[in-house]
MIDRENLUM-486021 format. One record per residue (C-alpha): x, y, z; residue number from 1. Coordinates in steps of 0.2 Angstrom, whole numbers, plus 5000, padded with zeros to 4 digits. Example, Ala and Ser with C-alpha at 12.3 -4.5 7.8 and 13.67 -1.06 7.14 Angstrom:
! MIDRENLUM-486021
+------+------+------+------+
:    X :    Y :    Z : resi :
+------+------+------+------+
: 5062 : 4978 : 5039 :    1 :
: 5068 : 4995 : 5036 :    2 :
+------+------+------+------+
//
This chain:
! MIDRENLUM-486021
+------+------+------+------+
:    X :    Y :    Z : resi :
+------+------+------+------+
: 4822 : 5121 : 4718 :    1 :
: 4829 : 5139 : 4723 :    2 :
: 4820 : 5155 : 4719 :    3 :
: 4837 : 5165 : 4717 :    4 :
: 4837 : 5175 : 4701 :    5 :
: 4856 : 5175 : 4703 :    6 :
: 4856 : 5156 : 4699 :    7 :
: 4857 : 5148 : 4683 :    8 :
: 4844 : 5141 : 4679 :    9 :
: 4853 : 5126 : 4673 :   10 :
: 4870 : 5127 : 4683 :   11 :
: 4885 : 5115 : 4675 :   12 :
: 4886 : 5106 : 4692 :   13 :
: 4871 : 5097 : 4685 :   14 :
: 4873 : 5090 : 4671 :   15 :
: 4877 : 5075 : 4662 :   16 :
: 4884 : 5065 : 4646 :   17 :
: 4874 : 5052 : 4643 :   18 :
: 4880 : 5039 : 4630 :   19 :
: 4868 : 5025 : 4624 :   20 :
: 4877 : 5009 : 4620 :   21 :
: 4872 : 5000 : 4602 :   22 :
: 4865 : 4988 : 4612 :   23 :
: 4850 : 4999 : 4618 :   24 :
: 4833 : 4997 : 4612 :   25 :
: 4822 : 5010 : 4618 :   26 :
: 4805 : 5002 : 4610 :   27 :
: 4810 : 4986 : 4621 :   28 :
: 4815 : 4997 : 4638 :   29 :
: 4833 : 4993 : 4636 :   30 :
: 4846 : 5004 : 4642 :   31 :
: 4864 : 5002 : 4643 :   32 :
: 4879 : 5013 : 4642 :   33 :
: 4890 : 5026 : 4654 :   34 :
: 4885 : 5043 : 4661 :   35 :
: 4897 : 5057 : 4665 :   36 :
: 4895 : 5069 : 4677 :   37 :
: 4902 : 5085 : 4670 :   38 :
: 4910 : 5094 : 4683 :   39 :
: 4919 : 5080 : 4694 :   40 :
: 4921 : 5068 : 4679 :   41 :
: 4912 : 5054 : 4691 :   42 :
: 4908 : 5040 : 4678 :   43 :
: 4895 : 5027 : 4679 :   44 :
: 4889 : 5010 : 4668 :   45 :
: 4875 : 5007 : 4668 :   46 :
: 4862 : 4993 : 4660 :   47 :
: 4844 : 5000 : 4664 :   48 :
: 4835 : 5016 : 4665 :   49 :
: 4833 : 5012 : 4683 :   50 :
: 4853 : 5012 : 4686 :   51 :
: 4856 : 5027 : 4675 :   52 :
: 4843 : 5036 : 4687 :   53 :
: 4853 : 5027 : 4703 :   54 :
: 4870 : 5035 : 4696 :   55 :
: 4861 : 5052 : 4692 :   56 :
: 4854 : 5052 : 4710 :   57 :
: 4869 : 5051 : 4719 :   58 :
: 4878 : 5062 : 4711 :   59 :
: 4865 : 5075 : 4713 :   60 :
: 4862 : 5070 : 4732 :   61 :
: 4882 : 5072 : 4733 :   62 :
: 4883 : 5090 : 4726 :   63 :
: 4867 : 5096 : 4737 :   64 :
: 4873 : 5089 : 4752 :   65 :
: 4892 : 5095 : 4749 :   66 :
: 4900 : 5077 : 4752 :   67 :
: 4914 : 5070 : 4745 :   68 :
: 4907 : 5053 : 4744 :   69 :
: 4889 : 5044 : 4747 :   70 :
: 4891 : 5026 : 4754 :   71 :
: 4880 : 5016 : 4745 :   72 :
: 4886 : 5017 : 4725 :   73 :
: 4876 : 5007 : 4710 :   74 :
: 4886 : 4994 : 4703 :   75 :
: 4900 : 5002 : 4688 :   76 :
: 4899 : 5017 : 4697 :   77 :
: 4918 : 5025 : 4698 :   78 :
: 4925 : 5041 : 4702 :   79 :
: 4936 : 5048 : 4689 :   80 :
: 4939 : 5046 : 4668 :   81 :
: 4935 : 5029 : 4663 :   82 :
: 4940 : 5025 : 4644 :   83 :
: 4939 : 5006 : 4643 :   84 :
: 4930 : 5000 : 4630 :   85 :
: 4928 : 5019 : 4623 :   86 :
+------+------+------+------+
//
């Protein structure tokens, strides 16, 4: 984490939209849906909280490394817009 006061506390490069499907049941620990990185438009579908965190971790790692692509994308992860089933 940067201590640079000129950098925003919540930079837009680290913003995500998470949309949970109707099948999500937080009481049972069941999470399904999609997540989109706001700046890049990369979209991933997840069927567990662990998969959601893997997708977010992948995108933040790519951002931090400045890499265009990182091997080992989680299942359901793709770059670009995903409007299938929306």
